N, C-alpha and C positions, 0 to 999 in steps of 0.2 A: 615612852618608845609600844609602837600598837603591839599586842599579843595578835601573832601568826595566827589566820583562822584553821579552824580542821583541817578545812579544803584546802589552802596556800600548804599547810604541813605534810598532808598526801601527796599533793602533785611533786614535794622533791624528792618523794620515794617511791614512786611507783613501783620501781623494776624490784626494790625490796621487797616491798609489801606484795608483790605477784611474784617475788619466788619463795615467801615464806609458806604461801598459801599451797603451794607449790608442792613443795616440800610436808606441809600438813597434810596436803591428803595423799601425798603418796607412801607417809608412812601407815598410814588407816589403812589404807586397801592392799599394802605389801605383804600384809600380815606383823609389822613393826619393824620396817626395816628402813634402813636409812641410808640412801643410795649417798657414797661418798662423792665428791664433787673436788677431786683431783685438778691440779694443775695437769696439765700435755694427758688429758687420759680422754680425747674427744673420739666419738666414734669415728673407727673411719670410714665408714658409708653414709657418713650424712652429708644430704645432698647441699654442701655448701657450692655457692654461686660465685664464678671468677667474672671478675671486672673485666674481660680483655675489649676487643672489637665487637661482641657479642657475648651474649650471656651464655656462658656454657656449663652446665651440669657436669659436677666432678666425676670424674670417674671412679667406675666403683672397682676394690680392691679384691680380685678373683684370684691372683698367683700369688702363693708367697713361697719363700723360699725355705731349704729343707731346716726345720726350729733345731736353736741350738741345743735344746734340750728337748724330754719326750712329748711323742703327740700321743696324743688320746683324742678316742673317737666315743661318744656317746650317743646313746641309740635313742629310741621315741620314747618318751615321757608320760606323754597321754594323762596331763593335769594333776602328776603323783609327787605332788614335792618331798615327804619323806621317803619315796622313792628315789628319788635323783638326785636325793642326799648321800642317801645309802649308797650311791654308786659311785657316787664321788666320794666319799671318804674312803671307801675299799681302794677307787688309786692314788687314794692318798695325796689329793688336790684340796680336801678343806678339813679343817679342825671339827672337833664337836661344838663348840658356838655359829658354823657354818661359813667364816672366814677364807682365804686364800692361804693356801701353805705349797702348791704348787709349783714357784720360783720360776724358773723359766719353760717350764710346760705349755707347748700348745693342746687347747683343747677346744675338738671340734663336735657341738653339737647338730645331726644330722636329722633335724625338723617333728614335726609332730609335737608339742607342748602342746596345742591344743584339745580338745575333747574329750571324752571317756572319763574324765576325772574332774574333783572339784579347785585344782589350784594352778587353773590355768593362769590367772594375772598372777598369782605371787610368785611362781615359778619364773614369768617372765622377766618380774622386777627382781628376783634373785639373782635371774644370768647374767642382769643387767650389773648390778652391785658386783658380782664375781668378776664379771670385764675390766672393769674398774681397777678391780684390784689386783689382778692378776697384769695388767699393765706394767702399774705402778710397780712391782716386782720384776718388771723382764719379760711375764709371759703371754700369753693369749686366750681369751675364750670366745669362739666364731661361733656364730647361731646359722643357723639356717630354715628355708621354710621345705614345710612339708605338702601334702595333697590335702592334712585338715586346716594347716595355713588357709590354703587357697578356696579351699571350702567355703570357709567358717565368712571369710569376705562378700563371697556371693552370696551370702544369707542361706546357707546349705547348712540347717544345726539338725541334720536327722544324728549324729553322735554327739551331742548333747549331753552330759549328764545331769539329774536335777540340782544335782550341789553347782556344776557348771553356772545354769543360770540363775542359782542363788549368787553367788559367786557376782555375777555380772550386773546382779539385778542391787547387792549392795553396792562395787564398784558408782553406780550411777548415782546411788544417795550420794556419796561422799562428791560425784564430781560436781552435783547440786551446789552442794556445801561450797565449795571453792569459788564457784561460779558466783553467786550471790555475792561471800567475802570481797572478788574482785569488783562487785558492781560497787559499792561501798564507798567505794576511792574515786573521786572524779579525776585523778592524773591518769587510770586506764582505763581503753579500751573495753566497751562491754560483750564479753566473749561473746562468740556467736553460740546457737543454739543449735546443738547438735544432731537434738531428736526431730528436727522441721522432717516434715514429710516424713514422718515412717509413720504408720497405720498405728492403731490401736485396739487394734483384735487382727487374728489369724487362725486359717482356716486348719492350720495342722497342731494346734496347743488346745487346753482348756480355757477358755475365754474369762468364765468364770472364776476364775482361779488369778487372782489378782497381782499376786506375786510372782506366776509366771508368764502373765504376759508384761509386767516389768521387767523380767528379766530377760525376757526377748527382744523387748522393745531395747535396752542395753546391750546385750549383745551387737545387735545390728550396728544402731550409735557407735559403737566401740571398733566393730570392726571392719565397716564399711572402707569402701577406698578414702583418705585421709581424715577416718576415723582416729579418737584419741589415741586409740591401744594400737592400729594398725600401722600410723606414722612414724608411732613414735617406737615399736620395736618391733613390726613384721617389716616394714620397709627399707630394714636395715642391716636384715637375713642376706645373707648369700642365698642362692636358690644351686649353686652350679658351684664347686671352690675344686682347685691345685694345691694342694701342699708338698714341696716338692715333689716327690714323684708319685702320689697317691692323688685321686681324683675322688670327689666326695661329693655324693649327689642324694636325694633322699630316693629316688627310687629307678632312675638309671637313663643313661644316654646314648643315643641314635649317632651319626655320622651325620645327619642332617643337620642335626641339634649344636655341633662340634662346627660345621661349615660356618653356619648363621652368628655364631661367634659366643663364647662361654661369658666377657663381659658384657656382648648386647645382652643374652639373657638376663644376667644379673640386674643390668639396668632398664631393661623392659617394666622387670617387675617391680623395681622399684619405684621408678614414675606411676605405675597403676597404681601403686599402696599409697602414692602421695599424692592420688586424686586429679592425676592427669589424663585418665580415660583407658579406653582398650588400645593395645598392641600388637602386631603381630605374634609376640609370644604370648602373651595371653591366650588369643583365640587358637594358636595353631600347636603350641608345646605347654600349656597345663591342663586343659581341659580333657581330653583322651583317655583311653589307654597306652598309649606310644607316649603319652608326657612323661618329662621328666620326675616330676611327680609322683607319677601314678604307673610308669611300668615297671614289670615284674621278669622280663625278659632273663637278665641275672642273678635274679634276688630268689628265684624261689626255692624253696626247700628240698633241692632236689636237683643232686649236680648232671644227672641226664639230660634234666630239661633245661640246663645251660647251656645256651651254644657258643661254646670257646671260642670259635673260629671266628664269628661276629664279634666277640668283647676283644679279640686281637686285634682285628680290625679298628674299632671303636679306640682304643687305647693308641695304636700307632697313630691317630692323626690327634693325637694330642701333647707335644712336644715332650719328652721325658716319662711320659705317664707309664707306671709299670705296674698300677692295680686300680683298680674301683672300689670303695667303699659305699653301703648304700645301709639302708632302715627298708619304710616300709613294710618290708613280709617278713610275719612273724617265724622264725627259726626254731621249731619246738624242741630242739636237743641243744640248745645255746648257740653260740655265734659259731658260724660256719662257713667255709671257705669252699671253692669250685676253681676250673679250670687253671689249676695248677696257682692256687692263689692269687690270681690276677683278680678276683671277686671274690669281694668279705662281706659277709652279710652282717647286721649287727643287730639288728631287731627280734629284742627275746620276751615281748611283752611284757615285762618288767612293773608296768599298771599296774596297780588294782582292778580298775576300768579293765581289765582283761581276766574274768573268775576262772580261777584252777591255772591262769597261766604263771609262767617262770617268776619268781620274782628274786630280790636280793636279799635275801634271809640266809641265816646260817645251816639249813637243811640242804643243802649240795645242789639248788639250781644257780642257773648264770644268771651272771649283771650283764646289763646292757652293755659292757665298757671294751673295750679293745685297744692295747696299746702299743705304739711302734716306740722301739727303743734303737739310738744308737748310740754305743759306747766305742769310737773308733773302728776299729773291723771288725770287733763284735758287735754283730746284730741280732735281738732276740724278740719274741713276740711275745706278748703275755695279756693274758687271758685270766679275769680275776673269776676265779669260783669260790661261790659262798666266802669264806671268810679267808680263803685258802686265794694266794696264787698260783697258779701255773705254768711255770716258762717252760715255752718250747726254743730252740732255736731256731733259726730264722734260716738255715740249710735243710732245717727237714718241710720246713714250709714252702721252702724256693724262695725266698726272699731277700734273697744276698743280693 
């Protein structure tokens, strides 16, 4: 019997080999995480194509019912994995090993994972791992896009840290290793060159520093539309979200955003991130001061600067909505509310990328964690303060 050649054997297992290589690369760039491949835990916003009379992308899941368990919102993380884990531990959502312990809890992270810190990719992998664990346990982890996600997709790296540049350089090295491994098998298509067309020098950086240049190029390759990171992670993020009677958005909303369609905004952003080109949302709703990821009309750390009548009008255009929960604007004195609790602002600048800003340490400073609980008719708002939890009745906050 003729012994099978290496090539023929390889052709019998191309998908297995590809999966092994992907797992190897993921483990190497995520800080040693294995992403569980549980059955029935696909991302709800993976752009599957339905084959009916025409090819139609799946609808983006934008509205969720009131969760059966807790509802927890996490603010801007900005490349700080340790502070991210501290916030989740204080909310009793993960254990010391970083595994999900939140049961049926729904968690919403309101965007701005990117910039300012050196753990941006690691946080993306960590949240995806947590999402799969949560789904298996009956919970949800929903991630969102902020202005720093859209900035990076458009090659605006003004807030990139030195450590963040290095993280992407290392990611690119491992990504190339994976590509080389796949090219050894004749049963697999040669992977595309994601660096094609990317310049080798840039006016805004020190081009004599090879590590910086390669990190800059890697960041472009990874985060450009249809890049390996933008398509895999950011395209599945919501840009606007409704959970029960709470609206989540990084910056804020105006009536014209609602009239255009919250689902349509999410689908437009998803399509752009998947490389399908710019569209109305990208041109009109992502780039200016009144964009959904940029506006501060309701998140300024001053009640006097919040137009409550405009917020009330806005919420009235979203069926069932009673409050808006936002990140983006740092609240110097901790999580704050305005307009009789219709505006909840949860960005406290907990990343160490903000020198001297609030952290998640046991020293009396605020964590970027906001919780809504429903226990029958009893409703409470929980905010985590250092290692302690301060509970306030919803009646006091007007959230009944």
